[in-house]
N, C-alpha and C positions, 0 to 999 in steps of 0.2 A: 549084382547087376541095372546100368544108368535104365531109365524107363521112358529118356527123350526119346518120343519116338524120330527124333531129326536126328540120334544119334545111331539110329539101325538105318534109317537109308536118308543117308547125307542131301537126297533131292529133295526132300519134302523139309516146307514151313513149321515152326513151333505151331501149336494147336495155337497161340493169344495172336497168332497173322493170319490166320483163316477163320471167316465169317460163313454162316449160312445162307448161299443166298438163294435159298428154295424160295422166301419169302419176296423179291425181284417181279419185278411183272417182265413179260417172255410179250416184244413187240414183234406186230406182225407187219412190215414196211410192205408186202404184198407187190405191187411193179413200182412204187416210188423208188427212186433212186436216191434214198437217205441215210443208206447205212451207219458211214459215219458218226450222223447228231444221235440213231439212235444206240450206235451202240457207247459214245459219248455220253448218255444222258445214263445209259446201265450203269457208267463209269458213277454219275454224278449219285444217283441214290444210294450206290454203296456207302459214297464218300458219307452224306447225309447220316444215312443211316447211323454208320459207326460214329457220325458227331455227337444226334441227337434222338436215334431209336424208333425215331419213326422213318417208312418211308415214303418220299416226294414225291407227289403226284408229275415230275417233268414233260413237257411239251417238247418232245423231238423236232416236231416242225418247226419251233422256234430258234432254233438251232441251226434247221437247217436253211429257214431264209433268209436267216441272215448270214449267213456263212459264204452266200453266192460273191464271187469274185467277177471282175472285168476277165471276157473272154470267156466264162463259162455259157452252156447253153442247158436251156431248161431243162433236158435228161441228162445234163453230165454229171457224174458226184465230187463230193466236196472235198478238200484238202483237209484229211486231217488235223495238218498246224493251225489253220485256220476257226474248225470245230474247236478243240481244247481253248487257242485265246483265247478265244468268244467266253467258253464253259469259266475262265478264269476272269475276264477283263469285266465282263458283262454280267453273264451268269446264266440263268437260262427258266424264264416264266414255266406255269402249272399250264394242266391240262382245263381248268377253273377256266384260263383267261382264253386257251387258245389251245382247243380241241386237236391231236391225233390225228386225224383223221383218213386214213391212206386208200380209204376207194374212194377218194378225189380224184380227177384226173388232176394230175402233176403240173399241169398250168393253174387251178388253183389250192393244191395243196401249197407251192410256193409262194403264190399273191404277197407279195413286197409290203403291198396298199395297206394286208392286216393288222403291222405289225404300231401297237399305240404305245402310248405314253405309260398307261396303267400298267402294261407289260413288261416294258422296258425296267420301269419302277418295282416291281416284282419281283424281277430279275433278277438285280441288285443286291437282293435279301439273299441270294443261296448259289452269291459267285464262289468260287474253288479258292484256296490256299492254294503260294505253290509251298 
């Protein structure tokens, strides 16, 4: 009998494709409309964990701020394509440089003036590959 779990259940992945994600932090976006950036950072954390074996405390706030596009209001959600393109092209800084404080009013959370060159430089180290 074949012991490969994927042969018993065609919908399952081989064990080598799965990762225990219980070590990833659970984000609470509260009332901040930044779910796309929070989801992207979770994917980035898993990507970097698989690559280097440690969890990087990325800041969803960084990607949320940078992903503003013309025509979006302060309370509008972000385009997933834009956020993921930033993850590949720019990367993401850590919470050591930009705390993901979702208790702030949305105007303060999304303040574009907070982005510094140091954040951009750190983020560049953590770009995702295609």
